[in-house]
C-alpha positions as CSV (number, residue, x, y, z in Angstrom):
1,M,5.7,24.5,169.1
2,S,6.9,27.4,167.0
3,L,8.6,26.9,163.6
4,N,12.0,28.3,164.9
5,L,11.9,26.1,168.0
6,A,11.1,23.0,165.8
7,M,14.0,23.8,163.5
8,S,16.3,24.2,166.4
9,V,15.3,20.9,167.9
10,M,15.6,19.1,164.6
11,S,19.1,20.7,164.1
12,V,20.2,19.3,167.4
13,A,18.7,15.9,166.6
14,E,20.6,16.0,163.2
15,F,23.9,16.6,165.0
16,L,23.2,13.8,167.4
17,L,22.5,11.4,164.5
18,W,25.7,12.5,162.7
19,A,27.6,11.7,165.9
20,T,25.9,8.3,166.3
21,L,26.7,7.5,162.6
22,A,30.4,8.4,163.1
23,M,30.6,6.3,166.2
24,L,29.1,3.3,164.4
25,F,31.2,3.9,161.3
26,W,34.4,3.9,163.3
27,K,33.4,1.0,165.5
28,K,32.9,-1.2,162.5
29,K,36.2,0.0,161.1
30,L,34.7,1.2,157.8
31,S,37.1,4.1,157.5
32,T,39.7,1.9,155.7
33,R,37.0,0.8,153.2
34,F,35.4,4.2,152.7
35,P,38.0,6.9,153.5
36,A,36.1,9.6,151.6
37,M,33.0,8.8,153.6
38,N,35.1,9.0,156.8
39,G,36.3,12.5,155.8
40,Y,32.7,13.5,155.0
41,L,31.5,12.4,158.5
42,V,34.4,14.3,160.1
43,L,33.6,17.4,158.2
44,R,29.9,17.3,159.3
45,L,30.8,16.6,162.9
46,V,33.3,19.5,163.1
47,S,31.3,22.1,161.0
48,M,27.8,21.6,162.6
49,P,28.6,22.8,166.1
50,V,30.6,25.8,164.7
51,L,27.7,26.7,162.4
52,L,25.1,26.4,165.1
53,L,27.2,28.5,167.4
54,L,27.7,31.2,164.8
55,L,24.0,31.2,164.0
56,F,23.1,31.6,167.7
57,G,25.7,34.4,168.0
58,Q,24.1,36.1,165.0
59,S,20.7,36.2,166.7
60,R,22.4,37.6,169.9
61,H,24.5,40.1,167.9
62,W,27.8,38.9,169.1
63,L,31.1,40.4,168.0
64,N,29.4,43.5,166.5
65,D,27.4,41.3,164.1
66,Y,30.5,39.8,162.6
67,C,29.0,36.4,163.2
68,Y,26.9,36.8,160.1
69,A,30.0,37.2,157.8
70,A,31.7,34.3,159.7
71,Y,28.6,32.1,159.2
72,F,28.3,33.0,155.5
73,F,31.9,32.1,154.7
74,T,32.0,29.0,156.9
75,Y,28.7,27.6,155.6
76,W,29.5,28.0,151.9
77,L,33.1,26.7,152.2
78,V,31.9,23.7,154.1
79,Y,29.2,23.3,151.3
80,L,31.9,23.3,148.6
81,A,34.1,20.9,150.6
82,S,31.1,18.6,151.0
83,A,30.4,18.6,147.3
84,A,34.1,17.7,146.5
85,L,34.1,14.9,149.1
86,L,30.8,13.5,147.8
87,F,32.4,12.9,144.3
88,F,34.9,10.6,146.0
89,V,32.3,9.0,148.1
90,T,30.2,8.0,145.1
91,L,33.4,6.6,143.5
92,E,34.1,4.6,146.6
93,V,30.6,3.1,146.6
94,F,30.9,2.3,142.9
95,R,34.2,0.4,143.6
96,A,32.7,-1.5,146.5
97,A,29.7,-2.6,144.5
98,L,31.9,-3.8,141.6
99,S,34.7,-5.2,143.8
100,A,34.0,-8.8,142.6
101,F,34.4,-7.7,138.9
102,S,37.8,-6.2,138.6
103,G,37.6,-5.7,134.8
104,L,34.2,-3.8,135.0
105,M,35.4,-1.9,138.0
106,K,38.5,-0.5,136.3
107,F,36.7,0.3,133.1
108,G,33.8,1.8,135.0
109,E,36.2,4.1,137.0
110,I,37.4,5.6,133.7
111,I,33.8,6.4,132.6
112,F,32.9,7.6,136.1
113,R,35.8,10.1,136.2
114,W,35.1,11.5,132.8
115,A,31.4,11.9,133.7
116,A,32.4,13.7,136.9
117,V,34.8,16.0,135.0
118,I,32.1,16.8,132.4
119,S,29.5,17.4,135.1
120,V,31.8,19.9,136.9
121,I,32.7,21.7,133.7
122,V,29.0,22.0,132.6
123,S,28.0,23.1,136.1
124,L,30.6,25.9,136.3
125,A,29.9,27.0,132.8
126,T,26.3,27.8,133.6
127,I,27.3,30.3,136.2
128,S,27.3,34.0,135.4
129,Y,30.7,35.5,136.3
130,S,29.9,39.1,135.5
131,N,30.5,41.4,138.5
132,R,29.3,39.1,141.2
133,G,32.2,39.4,143.7
134,I,31.9,37.1,146.7
135,L,28.3,36.4,146.0
136,I,29.5,34.0,143.3
137,L,30.4,31.5,146.0
138,P,26.9,30.3,146.6
139,D,26.3,29.8,142.9
140,M,29.4,27.7,142.5
141,A,28.5,25.6,145.6
142,F,24.9,25.0,144.3
143,S,26.1,24.1,140.8
144,L,28.7,21.6,142.1
145,M,26.3,20.1,144.6
146,R,23.7,19.8,141.9
147,A,26.2,17.9,139.7
148,V,27.1,15.5,142.5
149,S,23.5,15.0,143.3
150,V,22.8,13.8,139.8
151,L,25.7,11.4,140.0
152,E,24.4,10.0,143.3
153,L,21.0,9.4,141.8
154,C,22.6,7.7,138.7
155,L,24.6,5.5,141.0
156,L,21.6,4.5,143.1
157,A,19.6,3.7,139.9
158,F,22.6,1.7,138.5
159,L,22.8,-0.4,141.8
160,C,19.1,-1.0,141.8
161,L,19.0,-2.2,138.2
162,S,22.1,-4.3,138.4
163,M,21.8,-5.7,141.9
164,N,21.0,-9.2,140.9
165,A,23.7,-9.3,138.3
166,L,26.3,-8.0,140.7
167,R,25.1,-10.3,143.5
168,L,24.8,-7.3,145.7
169,S,22.7,-7.6,148.9
170,V,20.2,-5.0,149.9
171,R,21.8,-5.1,153.4
172,D,25.3,-4.2,152.0
173,V,26.8,-1.0,153.4
174,A,27.7,0.2,150.0
175,F,24.1,0.1,148.9
176,G,23.0,1.7,152.2
177,I,25.3,4.6,151.6
178,A,24.0,5.1,148.1
179,L,20.4,4.8,149.3
180,G,21.0,7.5,151.9
181,F,22.6,9.9,149.5
182,G,19.9,9.2,146.9
183,M,17.2,10.1,149.4
184,M,19.0,13.4,150.2
185,S,19.5,14.2,146.6
186,T,15.8,13.6,145.8
187,N,14.9,15.7,148.8
188,D,17.1,18.6,147.5
189,F,15.5,18.5,144.0
190,V,11.9,18.1,145.1
191,I,12.0,20.8,147.8
192,A,13.9,23.2,145.6
193,T,11.2,22.8,142.9
194,F,8.3,23.4,145.3
195,I,10.0,26.4,146.8
196,Q,10.4,28.0,143.3
197,H,6.7,27.5,142.6
198,S,5.3,28.5,146.0
199,A,7.5,30.8,147.9
200,S,4.8,31.3,150.6
201,L,5.4,27.7,151.8
202,S,9.1,28.1,152.1
203,S,9.1,27.8,155.9
204,T,6.9,24.7,155.9
205,L,9.0,23.2,153.2
206,Q,12.2,23.8,155.1
207,L,10.7,21.9,158.0
208,V,9.8,19.0,155.7
209,Y,13.3,19.1,154.2
210,Q,14.9,18.8,157.6
211,A,12.5,16.0,158.5
212,L,13.5,14.0,155.4
213,I,17.2,14.6,156.2
214,L,16.6,13.0,159.6
215,V,14.9,10.0,157.9
216,A,17.9,9.5,155.6
217,L,20.2,9.7,158.6
218,G,18.0,7.1,160.3
219,V,18.4,4.8,157.3
220,W,22.2,5.1,157.6
221,T,22.1,4.4,161.3
222,A,20.2,1.2,160.7
223,Y,22.7,0.1,158.0
224,F,25.7,0.9,160.2
225,A,24.1,-0.7,163.3
226,V,23.0,-4.0,161.8
227,P,25.8,-6.5,161.0
228,E,26.6,-6.6,157.3
229,P,26.3,-10.0,155.6
230,A,29.6,-11.4,154.4
231,R,30.0,-11.3,150.6
232,Q,30.4,-14.9,149.3
233,P,32.5,-15.8,146.3
234,I,30.5,-15.3,143.1
235,V,30.0,-18.4,141.0
236,M,28.5,-17.8,137.5
237,A,28.2,-19.6,134.3
238,A,30.9,-19.0,131.7
239,N,28.3,-18.0,129.1
240,S,26.7,-15.4,131.3
241,A,26.6,-11.8,130.0
242,I,28.2,-10.1,132.9
243,Y,31.1,-12.6,132.9
244,R,31.7,-11.9,129.2
245,W,31.6,-8.2,129.8
246,N,34.0,-8.5,132.7
247,E,36.4,-10.4,130.5
248,I,36.1,-7.9,127.7
249,A,36.7,-5.0,130.1
250,S,39.7,-6.8,131.6
251,A,41.2,-7.2,128.1
252,L,40.8,-3.5,127.3
253,G,44.0,-1.6,127.7
254,H,46.3,-4.7,127.5
255,P,48.4,-4.9,124.3
256,G,48.1,-8.7,124.2
257,T,50.4,-11.0,122.1
258,Q,51.6,-9.8,118.8
259,V,51.7,-12.2,115.9
260,A,53.9,-11.6,112.8
261,V,52.3,-12.6,109.6
262,H,54.5,-13.0,106.5
263,Q,52.8,-12.3,103.2
264,P,54.5,-12.8,99.9
265,A,55.4,-9.6,98.1
266,N,54.3,-10.7,94.7
267,A,51.0,-12.5,95.5
268,F,49.3,-11.6,92.2
269,F,52.4,-12.9,90.2
270,L,52.4,-16.2,92.0
271,T,48.7,-16.6,91.4
272,D,49.2,-16.2,87.7
273,V,52.0,-18.7,87.7
274,E,49.8,-21.3,89.4
275,K,47.1,-20.8,86.8
276,V,49.6,-21.3,83.9
277,V,50.9,-24.5,85.6
278,D,47.4,-25.8,86.0
279,R,46.7,-25.2,82.3
280,V,49.9,-27.0,81.2
281,L,49.1,-30.0,83.4
282,N,45.5,-30.2,82.0
283,R,46.8,-30.1,78.4
284,S,49.4,-32.8,79.1
285,L,46.8,-35.0,80.7
286,K,44.4,-34.6,77.7
287,S,47.2,-35.3,75.2
288,S,48.2,-38.5,77.0
289,E,44.6,-39.7,77.1
290,S,44.2,-39.1,73.4
291,K,47.3,-41.1,72.6
292,S,46.2,-44.0,74.6
């Protein structure tokens, strides 16, 4: 089997997996729980047939080779939209994982949003804007996707390290979504690094990249197909660390009860008067004792 034929077969298999994922996602009614993930699945389902059709038309020289321009703009606009949606998907997964700890969830959302804003600013600041024209679109898309990939990996690491404390099951859909995106992000970074150091293996690495994407989609298919265990009410000791942190995070941002404290204006003067009174009393006691 030639490389082009293998890539075509894997592309069709990827689209079928995306369709299966969407069907399972909607069947389990997860769109209300993860609306951004629902939008991401819709974007993939709509864009993949269009991109495959434009790619096929480019090879057949349809529309006087305008298919290449259409494919270029469609691909990178979809890439940018995917990066934007993935920011909200990671936030949804973060909320779902911390749903039992309202204080930590609200406080974590603030930190997460600031981290996302800083990542976007840093990513866009590293782009060279000098006389690039429309070619700046791929650089912007790559920078934003790199920033969201870092957030996805950080989210997966956070869930793995705090799974026991959060009472989060490995079979939870939120963890499955984070695991799939973490695998895709790792795939992006590793393959990009290998391609930079060995350009001669780019075709083989693209085949490996596509195969790992199919593996990640297979993991999602398993998570969406298997019934999710119901999350039980969390019971923890009052002196546990995560309970204290949740209470502290819940208290942040609330003004609390104000107490008025009245302090005498002439505190130093009254202190001196008390000392004088003590001296007078001591003298009087001594004089009475000597007379007796």
